[in-house]
DSSP file (Angstrom, degrees, kcal/mol; ACC not computed):
  #  RESIDUE AA STRUCTURE BP1 BP2  ACC     N-H-->O    O-->H-N    N-H-->O    O-->H-N    TCO  KAPPA ALPHA  PHI   PSI    X-CA   Y-CA   Z-CA
    1    1 A M              0   0    0      0, 0.0     3,-0.1     0, 0.0     2,-0.0   0.000 360.0 360.0 360.0 142.8    3.6   -1.6  -14.7
    2    2 A F        -     0   0    0      1,-0.1     4,-0.1    39,-0.0    39,-0.0  -0.320 360.0 -89.6 -67.2 157.4    3.4    1.5  -12.5
    3    3 A A        -     0   0    0      2,-0.1    -1,-0.1     4,-0.1     0, 0.0  -0.280  45.1-104.6 -64.8 153.2    5.4    4.6  -13.6
    4    4 A D  S    S+     0   0    0      1,-0.2     2,-0.1    -3,-0.1    -1,-0.0  -0.968 108.4  26.1-123.2 113.6    9.0    5.0  -12.5
    5    5 A P  S    S-     0   0    0      0, 0.0     2,-0.6     0, 0.0    -1,-0.2   0.573  91.2-134.5 -83.4 166.5    9.1    7.0  -10.4
    6    6 A I  E     -A   18   0A   0     12,-2.8    12,-3.2    -2,-0.1     3,-0.4  -0.768  29.7-147.2 -80.7 123.7    5.7    7.0   -8.7
    7    7 A A  E     +     0   0A   0     -2,-0.6    10,-0.2    10,-0.2     3,-0.1  -0.588  63.7  19.6 -94.0 154.5    4.8   10.6   -8.3
    8    8 A N  E     +     0   0A   0      1,-0.2     2,-0.9    -2,-0.2    -1,-0.2   0.852  60.4 166.1  61.0  42.5    2.7   12.3   -5.6
    9    9 A V  E     -A   16   0A   0      7,-2.8     7,-1.9    -3,-0.4     2,-0.6  -0.822  28.2-156.1 -82.0 109.8    3.0    9.7   -2.8
   10   10 A T  E     +A   15   0A   0     -2,-0.9     2,-0.4     5,-0.2     5,-0.2  -0.812  23.4 172.9-104.9 120.6    1.7   12.0   -0.1
   11   11 A Y  E >  S-A   14   0A   0      3,-2.1     3,-1.6    -2,-0.6    -2,-0.0  -0.993  76.9 -10.7-122.7 125.3    2.5   11.5    3.6
   12   12 A N  T 3  S-     0   0    0     -2,-0.4    -1,-0.2     1,-0.3     3,-0.1   0.904 130.1 -54.3  52.6  46.8    1.5   14.2    6.1
   13   13 A A  T 3  S+     0   0    0      1,-0.2     2,-0.6    -3,-0.1    -1,-0.3   0.549 114.1 117.7  67.7  11.0    0.6   16.6    3.3
   14   14 A V  E <   -A   11   0A   0     -3,-1.6    -3,-2.1     2,-0.0     2,-0.3  -0.932  56.0-147.7-111.6 113.5    4.1   16.3    1.7
   15   15 A A  E     -A   10   0A   0     -2,-0.6     2,-0.3    -5,-0.2    -5,-0.2  -0.620  20.3-174.0 -79.6 133.6    4.0   14.8   -1.8
   16   16 A Q  E     -A    9   0A   0     -7,-1.9    -7,-2.8    -2,-0.3     2,-0.5  -0.919  24.6-129.9-127.2 153.6    7.1   12.8   -2.7
   17   17 A T  E     -     0   0A   0     -2,-0.3   -10,-0.2   -10,-0.2    14,-0.0  -0.908  23.4-159.1-101.5 128.4    8.4   11.1   -5.8
   18   18 A V  E     -A    6   0A   0    -12,-3.2   -12,-2.8    -2,-0.5    14,-0.2  -0.904   6.0-151.5-117.0 107.2    9.3    7.5   -5.1
   19   19 A P        -     0   0    0      0, 0.0    12,-2.4     0, 0.0     2,-0.2  -0.442  23.6-106.2 -79.4 149.8   11.7    5.8   -7.6
   20   20 A R  E     +B   30   0B   0     10,-0.3    10,-0.3     1,-0.1     3,-0.1  -0.526  35.9 173.8 -71.2 134.5   11.8    2.1   -8.4
   21   21 A I  E     +     0   0B   0      8,-3.3     2,-0.3     1,-0.3     9,-0.2   0.537  63.9  20.9-115.5 -14.3   14.8    0.3   -6.9
   22   22 A S  E     -B   29   0B   0      7,-1.6     7,-2.6     2,-0.0     2,-0.4  -0.982  51.1-178.2-158.5 141.1   13.9   -3.3   -7.7
   23   23 A T  E     +B   28   0B   0     -2,-0.3     2,-0.3     5,-0.2     5,-0.2  -0.986  12.1 161.8-140.0 131.6   11.9   -5.3  -10.1
   24   24 A S  E >   -B   27   0B   0      3,-2.9     3,-1.6    -2,-0.4     2,-0.2  -0.859  63.1 -53.9-152.1 113.4   11.6   -9.1  -10.2
   25   25 A G  T 3  S-     0   0    0     -2,-0.3    -1,-0.1     1,-0.3     0, 0.0  -0.381 125.1  -8.7  59.2-121.4    8.8  -11.0  -11.9
   26   26 A G  T 3  S+     0   0    0     -2,-0.2    17,-1.4    17,-0.2     2,-0.4   0.070 121.6  85.4 -95.1  24.1    5.5   -9.7  -10.6
   27   27 A K  E <   +BC  24  42B   0     -3,-1.6    -3,-2.9    15,-0.2     2,-0.4  -0.986  47.2 178.0-133.3 134.6    7.1   -7.5   -7.8
   28   28 A S  E     -BC  23  41B   0     13,-2.7    13,-2.6    -2,-0.4     2,-0.4  -0.986  11.5-156.7-130.7 145.1    8.5   -4.0   -7.8
   29   29 A I  E     -BC  22  40B   0     -7,-2.6    -8,-3.3    -2,-0.4    -7,-1.6  -0.978   7.2-171.2-123.0 134.9    9.9   -2.0   -4.9
   30   30 A Y  E     +BC  20  39B   0      9,-3.1     9,-2.8    -2,-0.4     2,-0.3  -0.949   8.9 177.6-123.0 142.5   10.0    1.8   -4.8
   31   31 A R  E     - C   0  38B   0    -12,-2.4     7,-0.2    -2,-0.4     2,-0.1  -0.993  28.4-123.5-150.1 138.6   11.9    3.8   -2.2
   32   32 A V    >   -     0   0    0      5,-2.1     3,-2.0    -2,-0.3   -14,-0.1  -0.428  43.8-101.6 -73.0 159.5   12.6    7.4   -1.4
   33   33 A A  T 3  S+     0   0    0      1,-0.3    -1,-0.1     2,-0.1   -15,-0.0   0.831 120.9  46.5 -55.3 -40.4   16.3    8.3   -1.0
   34   34 A D  T 3  S-     0   0    0      1,-0.1    -1,-0.3     3,-0.0    -2,-0.0   0.463 108.2-122.1 -85.7   1.8   16.4    8.3    2.8
   35   35 A G  S <  S+     0   0    0     -3,-2.0    25,-0.2     2,-0.2    -2,-0.1   0.536  76.0 125.2  75.7   6.3   14.4    5.1    3.1
   36   36 A S  S    S+     0   0    0      1,-0.2    24,-2.1    23,-0.1     2,-0.4   0.796  74.3  35.6 -72.1 -26.8   11.6    6.7    5.1
   37   37 A L  E     + D   0  59B   0     22,-0.2    -5,-2.1    -5,-0.1     2,-0.4  -0.995  66.5 179.9-128.5 132.1    8.9    5.5    2.6
   38   38 A V  E     -CD  31  58B   0     20,-2.2    20,-3.0    -2,-0.4     2,-0.5  -0.998   9.5-161.2-130.7 129.7    9.0    2.2    0.7
   39   39 A V  E     -CD  30  57B   0     -9,-2.8    -9,-3.1    -2,-0.4     2,-0.4  -0.950   6.9-170.6-112.2 127.5    6.2    1.2   -1.7
   40   40 A T  E     -CD  29  56B   0     16,-2.7    16,-2.8    -2,-0.5     2,-0.4  -0.973   3.9-177.5-118.7 131.6    5.9   -2.5   -2.7
   41   41 A I  E     +CD  28  55B   0    -13,-2.6   -13,-2.7    -2,-0.4     2,-0.3  -0.996  14.6 161.5-128.0 126.3    3.6   -3.7   -5.5
   42   42 A S  E     -CD  27  54B   0     12,-2.1    12,-2.9    -2,-0.4     2,-0.3  -0.977  22.1-163.4-146.6 159.3    3.3   -7.4   -6.2
   43   43 A H  E     + D   0  53B   0    -17,-1.4     2,-0.3    -2,-0.3    10,-0.2  -0.998  16.8 164.2-141.1 137.1    1.0   -9.9   -8.0
   44   44 A Q  E     - D   0  52B   0      8,-2.1     8,-3.3    -2,-0.3     2,-0.6  -0.994  36.6-122.4-151.3 153.6    0.9  -13.7   -7.6
   45   45 A V  E     - D   0  51B   0     -2,-0.3     6,-0.2     6,-0.2     2,-0.1  -0.868  37.5-153.6 -93.8 126.0   -1.3  -16.6   -8.4
   46   46 A I    >   -     0   0    0      4,-2.7     3,-2.5    -2,-0.6     4,-0.1  -0.410  33.2 -79.6 -99.9 177.4   -2.1  -18.5   -5.2
   47   47 A N  T 3  S+     0   0    0      1,-0.3    -2,-0.0     2,-0.2    -1,-0.0   0.778 125.4  49.9 -46.9 -44.2   -3.1  -22.1   -4.6
   48   48 A N  T 3  S-     0   0    0      1,-0.1    -1,-0.3     2,-0.0     3,-0.1   0.264 120.7-101.6 -85.8  15.0   -6.7  -21.9   -5.5
   49   49 A G  S <  S+     0   0    0     -3,-2.5    33,-0.5     1,-0.3    -2,-0.2   0.454  79.3 136.4  82.4   1.2   -6.0  -20.2   -8.8
   50   50 A K        -     0   0    0     31,-0.2    -4,-2.7    -4,-0.1     2,-0.5  -0.426  55.5-121.6 -77.8 157.7   -6.9  -16.7   -7.5
   51   51 A V  E     -DE  45  80B   0     29,-3.4    29,-2.1    -6,-0.2     2,-0.5  -0.872  22.2-161.3 -99.3 129.2   -4.8  -13.7   -8.2
   52   52 A R  E     -DE  44  79B   0     -8,-3.3    -8,-2.1    -2,-0.5     2,-0.4  -0.959   8.1-174.3-113.9 120.3   -3.5  -11.8   -5.2
   53   53 A S  E     -DE  43  78B   0     25,-2.7    25,-2.9    -2,-0.5     2,-0.4  -0.932   4.0-166.9-115.0 138.0   -2.3   -8.2   -5.8
   54   54 A L  E     -DE  42  77B   0    -12,-2.9   -12,-2.1    -2,-0.4     2,-0.4  -0.977  16.2-177.1-128.4 134.9   -0.6   -6.2   -3.0
   55   55 A L  E     +DE  41  76B   0     21,-2.1    21,-2.4    -2,-0.4     2,-0.4  -0.973  21.4 175.8-126.9 117.8    0.1   -2.5   -2.7
   56   56 A R  E     -DE  40  75B   0    -16,-2.8   -16,-2.7    -2,-0.4     2,-0.5  -0.956  18.9-163.0-127.4 138.2    2.0   -1.8    0.5
   57   57 A I  E     -DE  39  74B   0     17,-2.8    17,-2.2    -2,-0.4     2,-0.4  -0.988   9.8-165.8-121.1 124.7    3.6    1.4    1.9
   58   58 A D  E     -DE  38  73B   0    -20,-3.0   -20,-2.2    -2,-0.5     2,-0.5  -0.885   4.9-158.6-106.7 139.0    6.1    1.1    4.7
   59   59 A R  E     -DE  37  72B   0     13,-3.1    13,-2.2    -2,-0.4     2,-0.5  -0.984   7.8-162.8-117.3 123.8    7.2    4.1    6.8
   60   60 A N  E     + E   0  71B   0    -24,-2.1     2,-0.4    -2,-0.5    11,-0.2  -0.928  14.9 171.6-112.4 126.2   10.5    3.8    8.6
   61   61 A V  E     - E   0  70B   0      9,-2.5     9,-3.4    -2,-0.5     2,-1.3  -0.988  39.6-131.6-138.2 140.8   11.4    6.2   11.4
   62   62 A D    >   +     0   0    0     -2,-0.4     3,-0.7     7,-0.2     7,-0.2  -0.741  35.6 175.3 -85.8  87.9   14.1    6.5   14.0
   63   63 A V  T 3  S+     0   0    0     -2,-1.3    -1,-0.2     5,-0.4     6,-0.1   0.716  74.4  36.7 -74.7 -21.9   11.6    6.9   16.9
   64   64 A N  T 3  S-     0   0    0      4,-0.4    -1,-0.2    -3,-0.1     5,-0.1   0.288 104.2-119.0-112.7   9.1   14.2    7.0   19.7
   65   65 A S  S <  S+     0   0    0     -3,-0.7    -2,-0.1     3,-0.1     4,-0.1   0.841  84.3 115.1  54.7  35.8   17.0    8.9   18.0
   66   66 A D  S    S-     0   0    0      2,-0.3    -1,-0.1     0, 0.0     3,-0.1   0.157  91.7-106.5-118.3  17.6   19.3    5.8   18.4
   67   67 A L  S    S+     0   0    0      1,-0.2     2,-0.6    -5,-0.1    -5,-0.0   0.627  84.1 124.4  65.5  16.6   19.7    5.0   14.7
   68   68 A T        -     0   0    0     -7,-0.0    -4,-0.4     0, 0.0    -5,-0.4  -0.932  56.0-141.3-105.8 114.5   17.3    2.0   15.0
   69   69 A L        -     0   0    0     -2,-0.6     2,-0.3    -7,-0.2    -7,-0.2  -0.551  10.5-157.6 -79.7 136.3   14.5    2.3   12.6
   70   70 A E  E     -E   61   0B   0     -9,-3.4    -9,-2.5    -2,-0.3     2,-0.4  -0.799  14.6-140.0-104.9 155.0   11.0    1.2   13.5
   71   71 A N  E     -E   60   0B   0     -2,-0.3     2,-0.4   -11,-0.2   -11,-0.2  -0.938  19.9-178.4-125.1 137.3    8.5    0.3   10.9
   72   72 A E  E     -E   59   0B   0    -13,-2.2   -13,-3.1    -2,-0.4     2,-0.4  -0.995  16.9-171.0-126.4 138.4    4.8    1.0   10.3
   73   73 A A  E     -E   58   0B   0     -2,-0.4     2,-0.4   -15,-0.2   -15,-0.2  -0.964  15.3-173.3-133.2 146.9    3.0   -0.5    7.3
   74   74 A A  E     +E   57   0B   0    -17,-2.2   -17,-2.8    -2,-0.4     2,-0.3  -0.998  19.2 170.6-132.6 138.1   -0.3   -0.1    5.6
   75   75 A Y  E     -E   56   0B   0     -2,-0.4     2,-0.4   -19,-0.2   -19,-0.2  -0.992  28.0-143.7-150.6 158.3   -1.4   -2.3    2.7
   76   76 A L  E     -E   55   0B   0    -21,-2.4   -21,-2.1    -2,-0.3     2,-0.5  -0.982  16.2-164.8-120.7 128.4   -4.2   -3.3    0.5
   77   77 A V  E     -E   54   0B   0     -2,-0.4     2,-0.5   -23,-0.2   -23,-0.2  -0.968   1.7-163.2-116.5 126.4   -4.6   -6.8   -0.8
   78   78 A L  E     -E   53   0B   0    -25,-2.9   -25,-2.7    -2,-0.5     2,-0.5  -0.926   9.2-177.8-103.8 129.1   -6.9   -7.7   -3.7
   79   79 A E  E     +E   52   0B   0     -2,-0.5   -27,-0.2   -27,-0.2    -2,-0.0  -0.979  17.4 145.7-131.2 121.6   -7.8  -11.3   -4.0
   80   80 A R  E     -E   51   0B   0    -29,-2.1   -29,-3.4    -2,-0.5     4,-0.1  -0.981  50.4 -91.5-151.1 155.8  -10.0  -12.4   -6.9
   81   81 A P        -     0   0    0      0, 0.0     4,-0.3     0, 0.0   -31,-0.2  -0.347  44.2-111.3 -64.6 156.1  -10.5  -15.3   -9.3
   82   82 A A  S    S+     0   0    0    -33,-0.5     2,-0.3     2,-0.1   -32,-0.1   0.789 101.3  21.8 -61.2 -27.4   -8.7  -15.0  -12.6
   83   83 A T  S    S+     0   0    0      1,-0.1     3,-0.1     3,-0.0    -1,-0.0  -0.938  98.9  55.7-135.8 160.1  -12.0  -14.4  -14.3
   84   84 A G  S    S+     0   0    0     -2,-0.3     2,-0.5     1,-0.1    -2,-0.1   0.075  85.8  80.9 110.7 -23.3  -15.5  -13.3  -13.3
   85   85 A F        -     0   0    0     -4,-0.3    -1,-0.1     4,-0.0     2,-0.1  -0.970  68.3-143.4-118.8 130.2  -14.8   -9.9  -11.7
   86   86 A S     >  -     0   0    0     -2,-0.5     4,-2.0     1,-0.1     5,-0.1  -0.327  28.2-106.7 -85.9 168.6  -14.3   -6.8  -13.8
   87   87 A E  H  > S+     0   0    0      1,-0.2     4,-2.7     2,-0.2     5,-0.2   0.890 123.7  55.4 -57.0 -40.5  -12.0   -3.9  -13.3
   88   88 A T  H  > S+     0   0    0      1,-0.2     4,-2.7     2,-0.2    -1,-0.2   0.893 104.0  53.4 -62.0 -40.8  -15.1   -1.9  -12.4
   89   89 A D  H  > S+     0   0    0      2,-0.2     4,-2.2     1,-0.2    -1,-0.2   0.925 111.1  46.4 -58.3 -44.7  -16.0   -4.4   -9.7
   90   90 A T  H  X S+     0   0    0     -4,-2.0     4,-2.6     2,-0.2     5,-0.3   0.913 111.9  50.2 -65.3 -43.9  -12.5   -4.0   -8.2
   91   91 A V  H  X S+     0   0    0     -4,-2.7     4,-2.5     1,-0.2     5,-0.2   0.925 111.7  48.9 -59.8 -44.8  -12.7   -0.2   -8.4
   92   92 A N  H  X S+     0   0    0     -4,-2.7     4,-2.0     2,-0.2    -2,-0.2   0.893 112.1  48.3 -63.5 -40.5  -16.1   -0.3   -6.6
   93   93 A L  H  X S+     0   0    0     -4,-2.2     4,-2.2     2,-0.2    -2,-0.2   0.931 114.3  44.3 -66.5 -46.2  -14.9   -2.6   -3.9
   94   94 A V  H  X S+     0   0    0     -4,-2.6     4,-2.9     2,-0.2     5,-0.3   0.888 112.8  52.1 -67.6 -38.1  -11.7   -0.7   -3.1
   95   95 A T  H  X S+     0   0    0     -4,-2.5     4,-2.2    -5,-0.3    -1,-0.2   0.888 108.9  51.5 -63.0 -38.7  -13.6    2.6   -3.2
   96   96 A C  H  X S+     0   0    0     -4,-2.0     4,-2.1    -5,-0.2    -2,-0.2   0.931 112.6  45.5 -61.2 -47.1  -16.1    1.1   -0.8
   97   97 A L  H  X S+     0   0    0     -4,-2.2     4,-2.2     2,-0.2    -2,-0.2   0.941 115.1  45.0 -64.0 -49.4  -13.2    0.1    1.6
   98   98 A T  H  X S+     0   0    0     -4,-2.9     4,-2.1     1,-0.2    -1,-0.2   0.852 111.6  54.3 -67.3 -32.6  -11.4    3.4    1.4
   99   99 A G  H  X S+     0   0    0     -4,-2.2     4,-1.5    -5,-0.3    -1,-0.2   0.914 108.2  49.2 -64.3 -43.0  -14.6    5.3    1.8
  100  100 A L  H  < S+     0   0    0     -4,-2.1     8,-0.5     1,-0.2     3,-0.2   0.921 113.4  47.3 -60.2 -44.4  -15.3    3.3    5.0
  101  101 A L  H  < S+     0   0    0     -4,-2.2     8,-1.2     1,-0.2     7,-0.3   0.856 119.8  36.6 -67.0 -36.0  -11.8    4.1    6.3
  102  102 A T  H  X S+     0   0    0     -4,-2.1     4,-1.6    -5,-0.2     3,-0.4   0.519  87.0 115.1-101.3  -5.2  -11.9    7.8    5.5
  103  103 A A  H  X S+     0   0    0     -4,-1.5     4,-1.8     1,-0.2     5,-0.5  -0.254  78.3  19.2 -63.0 153.4  -15.5    8.7    6.3
  104  104 A S  H  4 S-     0   0    0      1,-0.2     3,-0.3     2,-0.2    -1,-0.2   0.919 142.9 -48.1  51.7  52.7  -16.2   11.1    9.2
  105  105 A T  H  4 S-     0   0    0     -3,-0.4    -1,-0.2     1,-0.2    -2,-0.2   0.925 110.2 -50.5  55.1  52.0  -12.6   12.5    9.3
  106  106 A N  H  X S+     0   0    0     -4,-1.6     4,-2.1     3,-0.1     3,-0.2   0.778  86.5 156.7  65.1  31.0  -10.9    9.1    9.2
  107  107 A A  H  X  +     0   0    0     -4,-1.8     4,-2.1    -3,-0.3     5,-0.2   0.881  69.8  50.0 -58.0 -43.0  -13.0    7.7   12.1
  108  108 A A  H  > S+     0   0    0     -8,-0.5     4,-2.3    -5,-0.5    -1,-0.2   0.868 109.2  52.0 -68.3 -34.9  -12.5    4.0   11.1
  109  109 A I  H  > S+     0   0    0     -8,-1.2     4,-2.5    -3,-0.2    -1,-0.2   0.925 109.9  49.5 -64.4 -42.4   -8.7    4.4   10.8
  110  110 A K  H  X S+     0   0    0     -4,-2.1     4,-1.8    -9,-0.2    -2,-0.2   0.884 110.4  50.7 -62.7 -38.9   -8.7    6.0   14.3
  111  111 A K  H  <>S+     0   0    0     -4,-2.1     5,-2.9     2,-0.2    -1,-0.2   0.885 109.1  50.8 -68.2 -38.1  -10.7    3.0   15.6
  112  112 A L  H ><5S+     0   0    0     -4,-2.3     3,-1.7     3,-0.2    -2,-0.2   0.931 109.4  50.7 -62.2 -43.8   -8.3    0.5   14.0
  113  113 A H  H 3<5S+     0   0    0     -4,-2.5    -2,-0.2     1,-0.3    -1,-0.2   0.874 108.5  52.1 -60.4 -36.7   -5.4    2.4   15.7
  114  114 A A  T 3<5S-     0   0    0     -4,-1.8    -1,-0.3    -5,-0.2    -2,-0.2   0.395 118.2-117.0 -80.5   3.5   -7.3    2.2   19.0
  115  115 A Q  T < 5 +     0   0    0     -3,-1.7    -3,-0.2     1,-0.2     2,-0.2   0.786  59.2 157.0  65.0  31.4   -7.7   -1.6   18.4
  116  116 A E      <       0   0    0     -5,-2.9    -1,-0.2    -6,-0.1    -2,-0.0  -0.551 360.0 360.0 -79.6 152.9  -11.5   -1.5   18.3
  117  117 A S              0   0    0     -2,-0.2    -1,-0.1     0, 0.0    -5,-0.1   0.333 360.0 360.0-138.5 360.0  -13.2   -4.3   16.4
């Protein structure tokens, strides 16, 4: 289980501590007091016997100053057979993905935002 609270969740160079607000089975939800950041972590076995793990961060903002929150989310899903892939394999794959996204001053993230494919 992740620590409660999760420390150093950094958004726009501001590190925040995010306390757990809910746990049920293989799912935990963490949220800052004002609800602006929510972290969801879950694990489930899906139809083909694979394990699906999710780490999701939601950012909630009142973009129009009308007390209606809009949401932006980013998440990473790991899907793997229950056996056959090591922790090192998973670390290498996620490092490969995050490296692609953040190389050249976050160029791939900017291209995703611009809806390039």
